[in-house]
N, C-alpha and C positions, 0 to 999 in steps of 0.2 A: 804627849809628844816627848821625844827625848833626843839628845845629841850625844854621840859617842866620840870621844877623843882619847887616843892611846888606850883603847879598850875600857875606858871609864865612861859610864853613862851619866850624863849631866841632865838634870831635870829642866823641863821647859813648860810654860803654861800652854793653854789651848791655842794661843796665837803665835806660839813659837818663841816667845821671849824667855831668856834664861831666868831661872828662879834664884840663882846665886849671882849677884852682880860682881863677885870677886873673880869669876872665870875670865881668863885673859885672852891675849891676841890669837893664840892658836885655835881657840874656839871659834872666833869670828871667821877664820879661813874655812873651817869645816862647814859652818852654817852657810857661808856664801856659796861654797861648792854644791851644797845640797839644793840651792836655789838656782844653780846654773850660772853663778857669777864668779868671775876670777878676781880674787881679793888682791889688791895692789897696795903699795906703800901709801898712796894717796888715800885709799879707803881707811887704812889703819890709822893714819894721822887724824882723820875726822873722828874715828872711834875713840882714840886716846883723848882727844880734846873734850869730847862729850863726857867721857868717864871722869876726867879730872874736874870738869865743871860741876858734875853731879856730886862728886865727893866733897868739893869745896862748899857748894851751896846747899847740899842736902836734897836737891831736886834737879830735874833737867832744866837747863838755862832757857830763858825766854828766847823766842826766835830771833828778835832783833839783837839781843845781847850776844846770842850765839854767832850771828853773822859778823858783828863788829869784833868779837873776841877772836874768831878764827881767821879773820882776814889776814892774809900774808903770813900766817903762823907756820912753823915747822916744829917737829919734835926732835929732842936731843936724847938719843938712846932710850933706855927704859926707866929713867929716874923720875919721870913725871915732870919734865921741864918743857914748857911751852915758850917758844921764842917768836917775837916779831922782829928782833935784831939778830944779826949774825953772831954777835958776841954778847957776853954779859955786860950791861952798861955799868960804868963806874959811878956809884952813888955819891952824891954830894952830902946828903944827910941820911941818917938811918933813924927810923921811928919804930919802936917795938910796942905794939898795941895788943899783944897776946894777953888773954885774960879779961879783955874788955868786950862788952857787947855792942852790937850795932845800934845807932850809927856812929859811935865814938871813933872807930878807926877812920871812917871817911872824914869826919870833922877834924880830927887831928892831922890827917894827911893834907886836907885842903888848906889848913892854916899855914902849914910849912911850905907847901907848893906855891902858895900865893907870894911867898917871900923869895922864891928862887928866881934866878934869871932864866930866860928862854934857853932850853937845851939841857939845863941841869936836871939831875935825877934824884928823886926820893926813893929810898928802899923802905917799904912798909911791911912789917910782919904782923899778921893777924890770924887768929884762929876762930873768928866769928863766922858762922856759915853764910851770913848775908853780905859779907864784905865784897865779894866778887860782883854781885849784882849791883850793889851800891856804887862801886867804882866805875863800872861800865856805863851805868845810867848817868853818872856825873860827867864822865869824859864825853858823853854824847852832846852835852851842852857847853863844853869848853873846848879849847884847843890843846888841852893836855892829852897824853895818851899813855896807855899801859904798854910799856916797851917789852916787858917780859914777866912771866909768872913762874914760880918754882914751888913745888910741893916739898915741904920739909919733913925730916924724919919724925918729928913729933906730931905730924898731922896738920900743922899750920901751913900757911902759904906766905911766900915772899912776893911782893908786887913792886916792880920797878916802874915808877911813875915819872915820865919825862914832862917837864914844864914846857908848855907851848907858848904861843904868842899871847900877850895880854888880851883879855876879853872881859867885858862887863855884861852881865845879864841885863836884858831890857824887860822889865815886868809889863804884863798886860793890865795889871791893876795894882794899886797901892793902898794899903790899909794901915794908917798910923794910929796906934792905940796906946801911945805913951800916956801913962797915968791910969790906965785901966788895970784892975786887979785880976789875977788869974782865978778861974779859967776863962775869963772874958775874952782874951785875945784868940784863944782856940775856937770858942763858940762863934765869934764874929767871922773868923777866917773860914770856918766851915760853911757858914751861910753864903759868903761871897764865892767860894770855890764851887759850890753847888750850881751856881749860875754861869760858870765859866766853861769854855770848851776844852776838850782834851788837847793837851800839848801847851796850853797857856800857863803863864806863870804869875803868881801873886807875890808881891813884896809886903811882908808884914813887919811893922816896926813896933817894938815893945820894950819897956823897961821894968816889967813885972819880975820880981826876984825869982819866981819859979818857972818862968816861961820857957827856958831852954829845955828843961826836963819834960815839960808839958808838950812842947812841939815834937820833941824826939819820940815820945811814947805815942803821940797821936798819929804822926805820919807812918810809924811802924805798923800801927793797927789798921790804918785805913787804906794804905797802898799809895798815898800821895808820895811825891819825891821831894826830899829836902835837898835842893840843888846847891844852896850856898848859905852860909851864916857869917855875917860880918858884925864884929863888935865896933860900933861907931862911937862909943863913949863908955864910961864906967857903968857896967850893968845895963847898957842900952844896946839892943841888937836889931839887925835887919835879917829877916828870914826870907829866902826866896824859895817858894813852894810851888812845885810843878804838878799840874793835874794830869794823871795818866790817861 
């Protein structure tokens, strides 16, 4: 199958999907017309959002993240700007996490946002492909919100995160492993989470020197969600881990 735009034939697969994801808006109009659909600005807004989400995360967004991210969004010309606000929010604090891997951008953002007053905004820069999914999963469990995202010229993204009302996570189970050496906390947390239901949250308390890196690597590999990390004392942490 093929699609022709301005006399240029663009390749598609057997199901009609474009082989080159770089083909832009004019292509969607031609393909819609071929299916008897009149392409509108509303259609193109959805397409732009999905394209930006795919470029930011390296894959199509999960359905729930897509709905949350697109809710009340509009596009601002063709610069790759997605808005949930009419204007660019004025950031109170700026955090540049470009060059760091996930979940570091989320953890850095959370630490700063927790110290902001309701309504204040953090501007977070990140080039980690997983940051968008991390942020939307985090805001699902807090009253904070992603007010605006902007794609930057260097391929990174700017996230305007507005502090919401104070909210404390309520865990479904608590595992206090202070004094246990690594990887003991991860092993015990895994056993407990295996018996928990989807959507439930475990609070793990640990003072093992390597526990932060262990937890970060573990949740990244398993698909659990690291919802919150609180340092409650020198080298002593509370990890709130959500089961997907």
